Biopython code that builds the backbone (N, CA, C, O; Angstrom):
import numpy as np
from Bio.PDB.StructureBuilder import StructureBuilder

atoms = [
    (1, "MET", "N", (-283.212, -36.082, -18.165)),
    (1, "MET", "CA", (-282.865, -35.344, -19.288)),
    (1, "MET", "C", (-283.456, -33.954, -19.199)),
    (1, "MET", "O", (-284.671, -33.759, -19.151)),
    (2, "GLN", "N", (-282.663, -33.123, -19.181)),
    (2, "GLN", "CA", (-282.956, -31.594, -19.238)),
    (2, "GLN", "C", (-283.115, -31.247, -20.745)),
    (2, "GLN", "O", (-282.219, -31.400, -21.575)),
    (3, "ILE", "N", (-284.457, -30.724, -21.022)),
    (3, "ILE", "CA", (-284.783, -30.230, -22.440)),
    (3, "ILE", "C", (-284.053, -28.814, -22.529)),
    (3, "ILE", "O", (-284.187, -27.944, -21.668)),
    (4, "ARG", "N", (-283.425, -28.710, -23.439)),
    (4, "ARG", "CA", (-282.667, -27.418, -23.885)),
    (4, "ARG", "C", (-283.277, -26.715, -25.066)),
    (4, "ARG", "O", (-282.721, -25.755, -25.598)),
    (5, "ASN", "N", (-284.269, -27.139, -25.414)),
    (5, "ASN", "CA", (-284.628, -26.485, -26.591)),
    (5, "ASN", "C", (-286.061, -26.875, -26.866)),
    (5, "ASN", "O", (-286.379, -28.004, -26.491)),
    (6, "LEU", "N", (-287.183, -25.970, -27.589)),
    (6, "LEU", "CA", (-288.291, -26.420, -27.699)),
    (6, "LEU", "C", (-288.662, -26.731, -29.211)),
    (6, "LEU", "O", (-289.789, -27.057, -29.584)),
    (7, "SER", "N", (-287.572, -26.585, -30.009)),
    (7, "SER", "CA", (-287.827, -26.572, -31.565)),
    (7, "SER", "C", (-287.268, -27.817, -32.105)),
    (7, "SER", "O", (-287.464, -28.071, -33.293)),
    (8, "GLY", "N", (-286.643, -28.565, -31.421)),
    (8, "GLY", "CA", (-285.807, -29.697, -32.028)),
    (8, "GLY", "C", (-286.753, -30.879, -32.539)),
    (8, "GLY", "O", (-286.632, -31.394, -33.650)),
    (9, "LYS", "N", (-287.679, -31.232, -31.619)),
    (9, "LYS", "CA", (-288.793, -32.085, -32.419)),
    (9, "LYS", "C", (-289.527, -31.687, -33.531)),
    (9, "LYS", "O", (-289.779, -32.489, -34.430)),
    (10, "ARG", "N", (-289.907, -30.494, -33.561)),
    (10, "ARG", "CA", (-290.391, -29.921, -34.836)),
    (10, "ARG", "C", (-289.628, -29.843, -35.952)),
    (10, "ARG", "O", (-290.139, -30.060, -37.051)),
    (11, "ILE", "N", (-288.121, -29.478, -35.805)),
    (11, "ILE", "CA", (-287.541, -29.670, -36.937)),
    (11, "ILE", "C", (-287.335, -30.673, -37.390)),
    (11, "ILE", "O", (-287.185, -30.772, -38.608)),
    (12, "LYS", "N", (-287.267, -31.656, -36.633)),
    (12, "LYS", "CA", (-287.354, -33.506, -37.092)),
    (12, "LYS", "C", (-288.578, -33.741, -37.799)),
    (12, "LYS", "O", (-288.483, -34.332, -38.874)),
    (13, "LEU", "N", (-289.787, -33.364, -37.366)),
    (13, "LEU", "CA", (-290.837, -33.607, -37.972)),
    (13, "LEU", "C", (-291.118, -32.904, -39.372)),
    (13, "LEU", "O", (-291.827, -33.459, -40.210)),
    (14, "ALA", "N", (-290.444, -31.468, -39.625)),
    (14, "ALA", "CA", (-290.645, -30.715, -40.630)),
    (14, "ALA", "C", (-289.628, -31.267, -41.828)),
    (14, "ALA", "O", (-289.907, -31.280, -43.027)),
    (15, "ARG", "N", (-288.343, -31.736, -41.205)),
    (15, "ARG", "CA", (-287.522, -32.520, -42.158)),
    (15, "ARG", "C", (-287.847, -33.795, -42.617)),
    (15, "ARG", "O", (-287.389, -34.236, -43.672)),
    (16, "ALA", "N", (-288.692, -34.486, -41.815)),
    (16, "ALA", "CA", (-289.218, -36.086, -42.264)),
    (16, "ALA", "C", (-290.278, -35.682, -43.136)),
    (16, "ALA", "O", (-290.446, -36.369, -44.143)),
    (17, "ALA", "N", (-291.098, -34.604, -42.923)),
    (17, "ALA", "CA", (-292.351, -34.336, -43.878)),
    (17, "ALA", "C", (-291.997, -34.117, -45.163)),
    (17, "ALA", "O", (-292.678, -34.385, -46.153)),
    (18, "GLN", "N", (-290.650, -33.501, -45.128)),
    (18, "GLN", "CA", (-290.082, -33.277, -46.597)),
    (18, "GLN", "C", (-289.174, -34.343, -47.091)),
    (18, "GLN", "O", (-288.483, -34.130, -48.088)),
    (19, "ASP", "N", (-289.133, -35.367, -46.520)),
    (19, "ASP", "CA", (-288.285, -36.578, -46.898)),
    (19, "ASP", "C", (-287.044, -36.290, -47.031)),
    (19, "ASP", "O", (-286.449, -36.799, -47.980)),
    (20, "MET", "N", (-286.372, -35.455, -46.173)),
    (20, "MET", "CA", (-285.149, -34.981, -46.123)),
    (20, "MET", "C", (-284.311, -35.587, -44.946)),
    (20, "MET", "O", (-284.619, -35.594, -43.754)),
    (21, "LYS", "N", (-283.211, -36.081, -45.523)),
    (21, "LYS", "CA", (-282.033, -36.540, -44.432)),
    (21, "LYS", "C", (-281.402, -35.625, -43.679)),
    (21, "LYS", "O", (-281.359, -34.488, -44.149)),
    (22, "GLN", "N", (-280.867, -35.829, -42.567)),
    (22, "GLN", "CA", (-279.941, -35.057, -41.983)),
    (22, "GLN", "C", (-278.834, -34.540, -42.673)),
    (22, "GLN", "O", (-278.392, -33.422, -42.406)),
    (23, "VAL", "N", (-278.241, -35.426, -43.736)),
    (23, "VAL", "CA", (-277.166, -34.663, -44.187)),
    (23, "VAL", "C", (-277.488, -33.775, -45.416)),
    (23, "VAL", "O", (-276.601, -33.056, -45.875)),
    (24, "ASP", "N", (-278.785, -33.800, -45.992)),
    (24, "ASP", "CA", (-279.323, -33.009, -46.805)),
    (24, "ASP", "C", (-279.658, -31.782, -46.099)),
    (24, "ASP", "O", (-279.411, -30.714, -46.659)),
    (25, "LEU", "N", (-280.181, -31.794, -44.963)),
    (25, "LEU", "CA", (-280.426, -30.453, -44.155)),
    (25, "LEU", "C", (-279.328, -29.777, -43.941)),
    (25, "LEU", "O", (-279.211, -28.577, -44.185)),
    (26, "ARG", "N", (-278.322, -30.607, -43.401)),
    (26, "ARG", "CA", (-276.973, -29.983, -43.160)),
    (26, "ARG", "C", (-276.423, -29.126, -44.231)),
    (26, "ARG", "O", (-275.974, -28.004, -43.994)),
    (27, "ALA", "N", (-276.462, -29.741, -45.605)),
    (27, "ALA", "CA", (-275.904, -29.367, -46.803)),
    (27, "ALA", "C", (-276.800, -28.216, -47.035)),
    (27, "ALA", "O", (-276.203, -27.233, -47.476)),
    (28, "ALA", "N", (-277.879, -28.092, -46.885)),
    (28, "ALA", "CA", (-278.631, -26.615, -47.375)),
    (28, "ALA", "C", (-278.458, -25.821, -46.315)),
    (28, "ALA", "O", (-278.406, -24.650, -46.691)),
    (29, "LEU", "N", (-278.343, -25.934, -45.139)),
    (29, "LEU", "CA", (-277.848, -25.002, -44.107)),
    (29, "LEU", "C", (-276.583, -24.318, -44.406)),
    (29, "LEU", "O", (-276.421, -23.100, -44.341)),
    (30, "SER", "N", (-275.766, -25.118, -44.712)),
    (30, "SER", "CA", (-274.303, -24.640, -45.015)),
    (30, "SER", "C", (-274.216, -23.706, -46.310)),
    (30, "SER", "O", (-273.752, -22.567, -46.372)),
    (31, "VAL", "N", (-274.792, -24.494, -47.346)),
    (31, "VAL", "CA", (-274.686, -23.707, -48.735)),
    (31, "VAL", "C", (-275.656, -22.509, -48.759)),
    (31, "VAL", "O", (-275.244, -21.434, -49.193)),
    (32, "ASP", "N", (-276.869, -22.630, -48.336)),
    (32, "ASP", "CA", (-277.648, -21.489, -48.553)),
    (32, "ASP", "C", (-277.901, -20.387, -47.356)),
    (32, "ASP", "O", (-278.641, -19.414, -47.498)),
    (33, "HIS", "N", (-277.266, -20.652, -46.310)),
    (33, "HIS", "CA", (-277.336, -19.914, -45.055)),
    (33, "HIS", "C", (-276.002, -19.692, -44.250)),
    (33, "HIS", "O", (-276.013, -18.937, -43.278)),
    (34, "ASN", "N", (-274.863, -20.333, -44.637)),
    (34, "ASN", "CA", (-273.584, -20.431, -44.157)),
    (34, "ASN", "C", (-273.728, -20.646, -42.534)),
    (34, "ASN", "O", (-273.152, -20.043, -41.628)),
    (35, "VAL", "N", (-274.690, -21.706, -42.473)),
    (35, "VAL", "CA", (-274.741, -22.440, -40.895)),
    (35, "VAL", "C", (-274.181, -23.648, -41.071)),
    (35, "VAL", "O", (-274.593, -24.450, -41.909)),
    (36, "GLU", "N", (-273.069, -23.888, -40.187)),
    (36, "GLU", "CA", (-272.541, -25.030, -40.418)),
    (36, "GLU", "C", (-272.817, -25.987, -38.883)),
    (36, "GLU", "O", (-272.506, -25.442, -37.824)),
    (37, "ILE", "N", (-273.301, -27.153, -38.866)),
    (37, "ILE", "CA", (-273.659, -27.866, -37.857)),
    (37, "ILE", "C", (-273.172, -29.301, -38.330)),
    (37, "ILE", "O", (-273.064, -29.697, -39.491)),
    (38, "SER", "N", (-272.898, -29.998, -37.134)),
    (38, "SER", "CA", (-272.365, -31.375, -37.399)),
    (38, "SER", "C", (-273.391, -31.988, -37.219)),
    (38, "SER", "O", (-274.383, -31.513, -36.666)),
    (39, "GLN", "N", (-273.258, -33.506, -37.809)),
    (39, "GLN", "CA", (-273.993, -34.469, -37.544)),
    (39, "GLN", "C", (-274.560, -34.718, -36.092)),
    (39, "GLN", "O", (-275.739, -34.679, -35.740)),
    (40, "ALA", "N", (-273.750, -34.910, -35.546)),
    (40, "ALA", "CA", (-273.837, -35.038, -33.935)),
    (40, "ALA", "C", (-274.817, -33.900, -33.267)),
    (40, "ALA", "O", (-275.720, -34.099, -32.455)),
    (41, "ALA", "N", (-274.440, -32.806, -33.765)),
    (41, "ALA", "CA", (-274.973, -31.457, -33.139)),
    (41, "ALA", "C", (-276.424, -31.483, -33.507)),
    (41, "ALA", "O", (-277.311, -31.203, -32.700)),
    (42, "LEU", "N", (-276.664, -31.872, -34.913)),
    (42, "LEU", "CA", (-278.004, -32.028, -35.623)),
    (42, "LEU", "C", (-278.845, -33.029, -34.588)),
    (42, "LEU", "O", (-279.924, -32.767, -34.056)),
    (43, "SER", "N", (-278.222, -33.992, -34.478)),
    (43, "SER", "CA", (-278.795, -34.925, -33.863)),
    (43, "SER", "C", (-279.270, -34.855, -32.582)),
    (43, "SER", "O", (-280.362, -35.323, -32.258)),
    (44, "ASP", "N", (-278.431, -34.234, -31.745)),
    (44, "ASP", "CA", (-278.672, -33.591, -30.310)),
    (44, "ASP", "C", (-279.867, -32.586, -30.119)),
    (44, "ASP", "O", (-280.688, -32.469, -29.209)),
    (45, "LEU", "N", (-279.654, -31.823, -31.432)),
    (45, "LEU", "CA", (-280.623, -30.625, -31.492)),
    (45, "LEU", "C", (-282.016, -31.291, -31.680)),
    (45, "LEU", "O", (-282.960, -30.897, -30.995)),
    (46, "GLU", "N", (-282.172, -32.293, -32.593)),
    (46, "GLU", "CA", (-283.430, -32.691, -32.833)),
    (46, "GLU", "C", (-284.109, -33.837, -31.486)),
    (46, "GLU", "O", (-285.267, -34.237, -31.367)),
    (47, "ARG", "N", (-282.985, -34.112, -30.672)),
    (47, "ARG", "CA", (-283.580, -34.899, -29.573)),
    (47, "ARG", "C", (-283.516, -33.951, -28.296)),
    (47, "ARG", "O", (-283.414, -34.454, -27.177)),
    (48, "SER", "N", (-283.565, -32.880, -28.436)),
    (48, "SER", "CA", (-283.592, -31.526, -27.546)),
    (48, "SER", "C", (-282.487, -31.745, -26.502)),
    (48, "SER", "O", (-282.655, -31.443, -25.321)),
    (49, "LYS", "N", (-281.179, -32.362, -27.049)),
    (49, "LYS", "CA", (-280.119, -32.244, -26.119)),
    (49, "LYS", "C", (-279.197, -30.897, -26.388)),
    (49, "LYS", "O", (-278.227, -30.666, -25.667)),
    (50, "ARG", "N", (-279.505, -30.177, -27.289)),
    (50, "ARG", "CA", (-278.685, -29.061, -27.755)),
    (50, "ARG", "C", (-279.531, -27.844, -27.897)),
    (50, "ARG", "O", (-280.658, -27.870, -28.391)),
    (51, "SER", "N", (-278.915, -26.735, -27.426)),
    (51, "SER", "CA", (-279.869, -25.454, -27.617)),
    (51, "SER", "C", (-279.747, -25.026, -29.153)),
    (51, "SER", "O", (-279.048, -25.641, -29.959)),
    (52, "ILE", "N", (-280.304, -24.201, -29.377)),
    (52, "ILE", "CA", (-280.378, -23.434, -30.841)),
    (52, "ILE", "C", (-280.162, -22.040, -30.820)),
    (52, "ILE", "O", (-280.637, -21.391, -29.888)),
    (53, "THR", "N", (-279.460, -21.437, -31.787)),
    (53, "THR", "CA", (-279.254, -19.920, -31.811)),
    (53, "THR", "C", (-280.225, -19.492, -32.705)),
    (53, "THR", "O", (-280.575, -20.181, -33.663)),
    (54, "ASP", "N", (-280.754, -18.221, -32.410)),
    (54, "ASP", "CA", (-281.560, -17.446, -33.184)),
    (54, "ASP", "C", (-281.172, -17.633, -34.616)),
    (54, "ASP", "O", (-282.065, -17.880, -35.426)),
    (55, "ILE", "N", (-279.959, -17.542, -35.001)),
    (55, "ILE", "CA", (-279.485, -17.612, -36.472)),
    (55, "ILE", "C", (-279.649, -18.855, -37.011)),
    (55, "ILE", "O", (-279.879, -18.892, -38.220)),
    (56, "GLU", "N", (-279.572, -20.143, -36.252)),
    (56, "GLU", "CA", (-279.712, -21.355, -36.693)),
    (56, "GLU", "C", (-281.469, -21.446, -36.891)),
    (56, "GLU", "O", (-281.949, -21.936, -37.914)),
    (57, "LEU", "N", (-282.222, -20.973, -35.908)),
    (57, "LEU", "CA", (-283.522, -21.097, -36.109)),
    (57, "LEU", "C", (-284.009, -20.531, -37.086)),
    (57, "LEU", "O", (-284.924, -21.118, -37.665)),
    (58, "ASP", "N", (-283.688, -19.582, -37.447)),
    (58, "ASP", "CA", (-284.232, -18.549, -38.761)),
    (58, "ASP", "C", (-283.814, -19.473, -39.948)),
    (58, "ASP", "O", (-284.710, -19.792, -40.729)),
    (59, "ALA", "N", (-282.421, -19.985, -40.191)),
    (59, "ALA", "CA", (-282.028, -20.843, -41.347)),
    (59, "ALA", "C", (-282.885, -22.134, -41.503)),
    (59, "ALA", "O", (-283.419, -22.498, -42.551)),
    (60, "PHE", "N", (-282.934, -22.760, -40.326)),
    (60, "PHE", "CA", (-283.795, -24.046, -40.315)),
    (60, "PHE", "C", (-285.251, -23.725, -40.756)),
    (60, "PHE", "O", (-285.830, -24.498, -41.519)),
    (61, "ALA", "N", (-285.850, -22.606, -40.293)),
    (61, "ALA", "CA", (-287.170, -22.147, -40.715)),
    (61, "ALA", "C", (-287.180, -21.992, -42.330)),
    (61, "ALA", "O", (-288.110, -22.443, -42.998)),
    (62, "LYS", "N", (-286.213, -21.402, -42.830)),
    (62, "LYS", "CA", (-286.282, -21.130, -44.160)),
    (62, "LYS", "C", (-285.920, -22.375, -45.065)),
    (62, "LYS", "O", (-286.542, -22.591, -46.106)),
    (63, "VAL", "N", (-284.835, -23.228, -44.603)),
    (63, "VAL", "CA", (-284.506, -24.311, -45.334)),
    (63, "VAL", "C", (-285.741, -25.390, -45.389)),
    (63, "VAL", "O", (-285.872, -26.192, -46.313)),
    (64, "LEU", "N", (-286.625, -25.295, -44.271)),
    (64, "LEU", "CA", (-287.570, -26.311, -43.923)),
    (64, "LEU", "C", (-289.022, -25.814, -44.483)),
    (64, "LEU", "O", (-289.978, -26.583, -44.580)),
    (65, "ASP", "N", (-289.063, -24.554, -44.807)),
    (65, "ASP", "CA", (-290.335, -23.531, -45.438)),
    (65, "ASP", "C", (-291.412, -23.887, -44.276)),
    (65, "ASP", "O", (-292.436, -24.544, -44.464)),
    (66, "VAL", "N", (-291.021, -23.372, -43.130)),
    (66, "VAL", "CA", (-291.899, -23.323, -41.983)),
    (66, "VAL", "C", (-291.775, -21.983, -41.224)),
    (66, "VAL", "O", (-290.757, -21.298, -41.325)),
    (67, "ASN", "N", (-292.743, -21.651, -40.524)),
    (67, "ASN", "CA", (-292.958, -20.238, -39.777)),
    (67, "ASN", "C", (-291.873, -20.662, -38.444)),
    (67, "ASN", "O", (-292.017, -21.683, -37.772)),
    (68, "PRO", "N", (-290.781, -19.647, -38.241)),
    (68, "PRO", "CA", (-290.183, -19.824, -37.154)),
    (68, "PRO", "C", (-290.683, -19.930, -35.766)),
    (68, "PRO", "O", (-290.138, -20.498, -34.819)),
    (69, "MET", "N", (-292.083, -19.135, -35.802)),
    (69, "MET", "CA", (-292.886, -19.147, -34.675)),
    (69, "MET", "C", (-293.359, -20.544, -34.465)),
    (69, "MET", "O", (-293.493, -20.914, -33.298)),
    (70, "TRP", "N", (-293.624, -21.355, -35.418)),
    (70, "TRP", "CA", (-294.200, -22.816, -35.239)),
    (70, "TRP", "C", (-293.033, -23.715, -34.703)),
    (70, "TRP", "O", (-293.264, -24.702, -34.005)),
    (71, "LEU", "N", (-291.795, -23.335, -35.056)),
    (71, "LEU", "CA", (-290.631, -24.155, -34.415)),
    (71, "LEU", "C", (-290.475, -24.021, -33.078)),
    (71, "LEU", "O", (-290.028, -24.895, -32.336)),
    (72, "LEU", "N", (-290.889, -22.777, -32.710)),
    (72, "LEU", "CA", (-290.683, -22.421, -31.212)),
    (72, "LEU", "C", (-291.978, -22.783, -30.371)),
    (72, "LEU", "O", (-291.884, -23.044, -29.172)),
    (73, "TYR", "N", (-293.160, -22.790, -31.026)),
    (73, "TYR", "CA", (-294.312, -23.091, -30.333)),
    (73, "TYR", "C", (-295.366, -24.211, -30.688)),
    (73, "TYR", "O", (-296.248, -24.689, -29.974)),
    (74, "GLY", "N", (-295.090, -24.440, -31.745)),
    (74, "GLY", "CA", (-296.048, -25.421, -32.619)),
    (74, "GLY", "C", (-297.164, -24.799, -32.876)),
    (74, "GLY", "O", (-297.082, -23.673, -33.367)),
    (75, "ASP", "N", (-298.398, -25.346, -32.621)),
    (75, "ASP", "CA", (-299.719, -24.924, -32.860)),
    (75, "ASP", "C", (-300.133, -24.145, -31.712)),
    (75, "ASP", "O", (-300.970, -23.258, -31.878)),
    (76, "ASP", "N", (-299.673, -24.358, -30.632)),
    (76, "ASP", "CA", (-299.905, -23.122, -29.456)),
    (76, "ASP", "C", (-299.266, -22.015, -29.417)),
    (76, "ASP", "O", (-298.571, -21.694, -28.452)),
    (77, "LEU", "N", (-299.424, -21.293, -30.467)),
    (77, "LEU", "CA", (-298.879, -19.944, -30.391)),
    (77, "LEU", "C", (-299.104, -18.984, -29.396)),
    (77, "LEU", "O", (-300.276, -18.678, -29.176)),
    (78, "PRO", "N", (-298.204, -18.446, -28.748)),
    (78, "PRO", "CA", (-298.769, -17.500, -27.620)),
    (78, "PRO", "C", (-299.333, -16.071, -28.134)),
    (78, "PRO", "O", (-298.856, -15.619, -29.175)),
    (79, "LYS", "N", (-300.220, -15.425, -27.520)),
    (79, "LYS", "CA", (-300.717, -14.138, -27.901)),
    (79, "LYS", "C", (-299.863, -13.198, -27.215)),
    (79, "LYS", "O", (-299.448, -13.378, -26.070)),
    (80, "PHE", "N", (-299.629, -12.279, -27.871)),
    (80, "PHE", "CA", (-298.777, -11.124, -27.189)),
    (80, "PHE", "C", (-299.665, -9.826, -27.261)),
    (80, "PHE", "O", (-300.121, -9.322, -28.287)),
    (81, "ASN", "N", (-299.834, -9.343, -25.837)),
    (81, "ASN", "CA", (-300.633, -8.295, -25.754)),
    (81, "ASN", "C", (-299.844, -6.767, -25.777)),
    (81, "ASN", "O", (-300.443, -5.692, -25.741)),
    (82, "ALA", "N", (-298.618, -6.907, -25.834)),
    (82, "ALA", "CA", (-297.834, -5.569, -25.667)),
    (82, "ALA", "C", (-297.375, -5.311, -27.104)),
    (82, "ALA", "O", (-296.935, -6.150, -27.890)),
    (83, "PRO", "N", (-297.574, -3.857, -27.328)),
    (83, "PRO", "CA", (-297.108, -3.639, -28.858)),
    (83, "PRO", "C", (-295.607, -3.671, -29.032)),
    (83, "PRO", "O", (-294.892, -3.703, -28.031)),
    (84, "PRO", "N", (-295.120, -3.666, -30.183)),
    (84, "PRO", "CA", (-293.551, -3.991, -30.466)),
    (84, "PRO", "C", (-293.055, -2.780, -29.900)),
    (84, "PRO", "O", (-293.737, -1.764, -29.767)),
    (85, "LEU", "N", (-291.716, -2.914, -29.527)),
    (85, "LEU", "CA", (-290.879, -1.947, -29.109)),
    (85, "LEU", "C", (-290.679, -0.795, -30.319)),
    (85, "LEU", "O", (-290.500, -1.128, -31.490)),
    (86, "LYS", "N", (-290.722, 0.322, -29.964)),
    (86, "LYS", "CA", (-290.521, 1.406, -30.970)),
    (86, "LYS", "C", (-289.022, 1.793, -30.833)),
    (86, "LYS", "O", (-288.496, 1.759, -29.720)),
    (87, "SER", "N", (-288.360, 2.140, -31.878)),
    (87, "SER", "CA", (-286.974, 2.534, -31.996)),
    (87, "SER", "C", (-286.959, 3.850, -31.781)),
    (87, "SER", "O", (-287.930, 4.504, -32.162)),
    (88, "LYS", "N", (-286.037, 4.392, -31.237)),
    (88, "LYS", "CA", (-285.854, 5.821, -30.767)),
    (88, "LYS", "C", (-285.160, 6.529, -31.925)),
    (88, "LYS", "O", (-284.876, 7.723, -31.836)),
]
sb = StructureBuilder()
sb.init_structure("model")
sb.init_model(0)
sb.init_chain("A")
sb.init_seg("    ")
for serial, (resi, resn, name, xyz) in enumerate(atoms, 1):
    if name == "N":
        sb.init_residue(resn, " ", resi, " ")
    sb.init_atom(name, np.array(xyz, "f"), 0.0, 1.0, " ", f" {name:<3s}", serial, name[0])
structure = sb.get_structure()
């Protein structure tokens, strides 16, 4: 199996830590953030069989009250040496 995302397992962990069912998570994503995701797609995402968009990642982080960087990297946050890009 090819892993298609890094955050799926952490989404499942954060959801379980809040004693939230998939149906509850899907409802919160839809109502609060206008992100529609089917039960099958959420299940595939949590099993790292489906990729995640940046909009979905942001919505998951907000609903689950976790840092989106944690969803991406867990406790091994990378250190970035380059300064942020400057707008012109």
